[in-house]
C-alpha positions as CSV (number, residue, x, y, z in Angstrom):
1,M,-8.6,16.6,19.7
2,E,-5.8,17.9,17.6
3,L,-2.6,16.4,16.3
4,T,0.2,18.2,18.1
5,A,3.9,17.7,18.3
6,D,3.6,16.5,21.9
7,L,0.8,14.0,21.1
8,V,2.7,12.6,18.1
9,E,5.9,12.2,20.1
10,E,4.1,10.5,23.0
11,K,2.2,8.1,20.7
12,A,5.1,7.3,18.5
13,K,7.1,6.1,21.5
14,K,4.3,3.6,22.3
15,Y,4.4,2.1,18.9
16,P,6.9,-0.8,19.6
17,E,4.6,-1.8,22.5
18,I,1.7,-2.6,20.3
19,Q,3.3,-3.5,16.9
20,P,5.4,-6.7,17.1
21,L,6.9,-5.9,13.6
22,A,8.4,-2.6,14.9
23,H,11.9,-3.8,15.1
24,A,11.8,-5.4,11.6
25,E,10.3,-2.3,10.2
26,E,13.1,-0.1,11.6
27,E,15.7,-2.5,10.2
28,H,14.1,-2.4,6.7
29,L,13.7,1.4,6.8
30,E,17.5,1.6,7.4
31,M,18.5,-1.1,4.9
32,L,16.1,-1.0,2.0
33,P,16.4,2.6,0.7
34,D,20.1,2.2,-0.2
35,M,19.8,-1.4,-1.3
36,L,16.8,-0.7,-3.6
37,A,18.4,2.5,-5.0
38,S,21.6,0.6,-5.9
39,G,19.8,-2.3,-7.4
40,D,21.8,-4.7,-5.2
41,Y,19.0,-6.9,-3.8
42,G,17.4,-10.3,-4.2
43,W,13.8,-11.4,-4.7
44,R,12.9,-11.5,-1.0
45,D,13.8,-7.9,-0.3
46,P,11.0,-6.2,-2.3
47,E,8.8,-9.2,-1.6
48,W,9.1,-8.3,2.1
49,I,7.4,-4.9,1.4
50,V,4.4,-6.7,-0.1
51,Q,4.2,-9.1,2.8
52,W,4.7,-6.3,5.4
53,Y,1.7,-4.4,3.9
54,G,-0.8,-7.0,4.9
55,R,0.9,-8.7,7.8
56,R,1.3,-5.5,9.9
57,F,-2.4,-5.6,10.6
58,L,-1.8,-8.8,12.6
59,G,-5.0,-10.6,11.5
60,G,-6.9,-7.4,10.7
61,M,-6.6,-8.3,7.0
62,P,-8.3,-11.6,6.3
63,N,-5.7,-14.3,5.6
64,A,-7.2,-15.2,2.2
65,E,-7.1,-11.6,1.1
66,R,-3.5,-11.2,2.3
67,R,-2.4,-14.4,0.6
68,A,-4.1,-13.4,-2.6
69,L,-2.2,-10.1,-2.6
70,E,1.1,-11.9,-2.0
71,D,0.4,-14.6,-4.6
72,A,-0.5,-11.9,-7.2
73,Y,2.8,-10.2,-6.6
74,D,4.7,-13.5,-6.9
75,D,3.5,-13.7,-10.5
76,N,6.1,-11.1,-11.4
77,D,9.4,-11.9,-13.0
78,Y,12.5,-10.7,-11.0
79,E,13.6,-8.6,-14.0
80,D,10.2,-6.8,-14.1
81,V,10.4,-6.1,-10.4
82,H,13.9,-4.8,-10.8
83,A,13.0,-2.6,-13.7
84,A,9.9,-1.1,-12.0
85,I,11.9,-0.3,-8.8
86,E,14.7,1.2,-10.8
87,A,12.2,3.4,-12.7
88,A,10.5,4.4,-9.5
89,V,13.8,5.3,-7.8
90,D,14.5,7.6,-10.8
91,A,11.0,9.1,-11.1
92,D,10.6,12.6,-9.7
93,S,6.9,12.7,-8.8
94,P,4.6,10.6,-6.6
95,E,2.4,9.9,-9.6
96,A,5.4,8.7,-11.7
97,K,6.7,6.5,-8.9
98,L,3.3,4.9,-8.4
99,S,2.8,4.4,-12.1
100,H,6.0,2.5,-12.5
101,L,5.3,0.3,-9.5
102,R,1.7,-0.3,-10.5
103,D,3.0,-2.0,-13.7
104,L,3.8,-5.0,-11.5
105,A,1.2,-7.7,-10.9
106,G,-0.5,-7.4,-7.5
107,V,0.7,-3.8,-7.0
108,D,-2.1,-1.2,-6.5
109,V,-1.8,2.3,-5.2
110,P,-1.5,1.2,-1.5
111,I,1.2,-1.4,-2.2
112,A,3.0,1.1,-4.5
113,S,2.9,3.6,-1.7
114,A,4.5,1.0,0.6
115,F,7.3,0.6,-1.9
116,C,7.7,4.4,-2.0
117,Q,7.9,4.5,1.8
118,F,10.8,2.0,1.8
119,L,12.5,3.7,-1.2
120,H,12.3,7.2,0.3
121,P,11.1,7.1,3.9
122,E,11.9,10.7,4.4
123,E,9.5,11.7,1.6
124,Y,6.8,9.0,1.3
125,V,4.5,7.1,3.6
126,V,2.2,4.2,3.0
127,V,-1.5,4.8,2.5
128,D,-4.2,2.5,4.0
129,E,-7.7,2.9,5.4
130,R,-6.4,2.9,9.0
131,Q,-4.0,5.8,8.5
132,W,-6.5,7.7,6.3
133,A,-9.4,7.3,8.8
134,T,-7.2,8.5,11.7
135,L,-6.2,11.6,9.9
136,R,-9.9,12.2,9.1
137,E,-10.8,11.6,12.7
138,Y,-8.4,14.4,13.7
139,G,-9.8,16.8,11.1
140,E,-6.8,16.6,8.7
141,L,-8.8,14.9,5.8
142,D,-12.3,15.7,4.9
143,S,-13.4,12.6,2.9
144,A,-13.7,8.9,3.7
145,Y,-11.0,6.5,2.5
146,P,-11.5,6.0,-1.3
147,S,-11.7,2.3,-2.1
148,P,-9.5,1.9,-4.0
149,P,-7.4,5.0,-3.8
150,T,-6.2,6.6,-7.0
151,A,-2.8,8.2,-7.6
152,A,-4.5,11.6,-7.1
153,D,-6.0,10.5,-3.8
154,Y,-2.5,9.4,-2.7
155,E,-1.0,12.7,-3.6
156,R,-3.7,14.5,-1.6
157,Y,-3.1,12.2,1.4
158,L,0.7,12.6,1.1
159,D,0.4,16.4,1.0
160,T,-1.7,16.3,4.1
161,Y,0.7,13.9,5.8
162,R,3.7,16.1,5.0
163,A,1.9,19.2,6.3
164,V,1.0,17.5,9.6
165,A,4.5,16.1,10.0
166,E,6.0,19.6,9.4
167,R,3.5,21.2,11.8
168,C,4.3,18.5,14.4
169,E,8.1,18.7,13.7
170,C,8.4,15.0,13.2
171,S,9.3,12.6,10.4
172,L,6.7,10.9,8.3
173,W,7.6,7.6,9.9
174,D,7.1,9.0,13.4
175,L,3.7,10.4,12.4
176,Y,2.8,7.0,10.9
177,R,3.7,5.3,14.2
178,A,1.7,7.8,16.2
179,L,-1.4,7.5,14.0
180,W,-1.1,3.7,14.3
181,V,-1.2,3.9,18.1
182,L,-4.0,6.4,18.0
183,A,-6.1,4.1,15.8
184,E,-5.3,1.2,18.1
185,E,-6.5,3.2,21.1
186,S,-9.7,4.4,19.6
């Protein structure tokens, strides 16, 4: 099977039926980019991104692992979070954005990619094993999910994601939603 514009559109529409966080995700995709770019946010706004990363799997990520991830992030000072986000907003390459964000405790490439998605949803998308494996299943990526992914792995993934979205005439977010549904259905 091939990822086509029709398939992506069909599956993206089903996303809210299987992802209870869909409404909150949409709200944050609308609210966070401007808020984070302006620097006018509180502790809980960027913390939500870290929580979203693990909680969207709805039990698929072991609770202890999810809590450890969130606890590690909570070790950051607000000023450090603010400085990393400000630097990531201003950075002009995926590698530079990831680098600034990875300076934070508890932030690896996947979490940094989640931040990038909520900073610039039209240009970036989160990386995780589920999305990667679905792209691979549809012949878009050749290799298995690298654990853990490097910045170079993310750039390759992001290039693939952008090419598929362009070919399917959809946003990165719509492709994300479609791949989520396809993974759920397989």
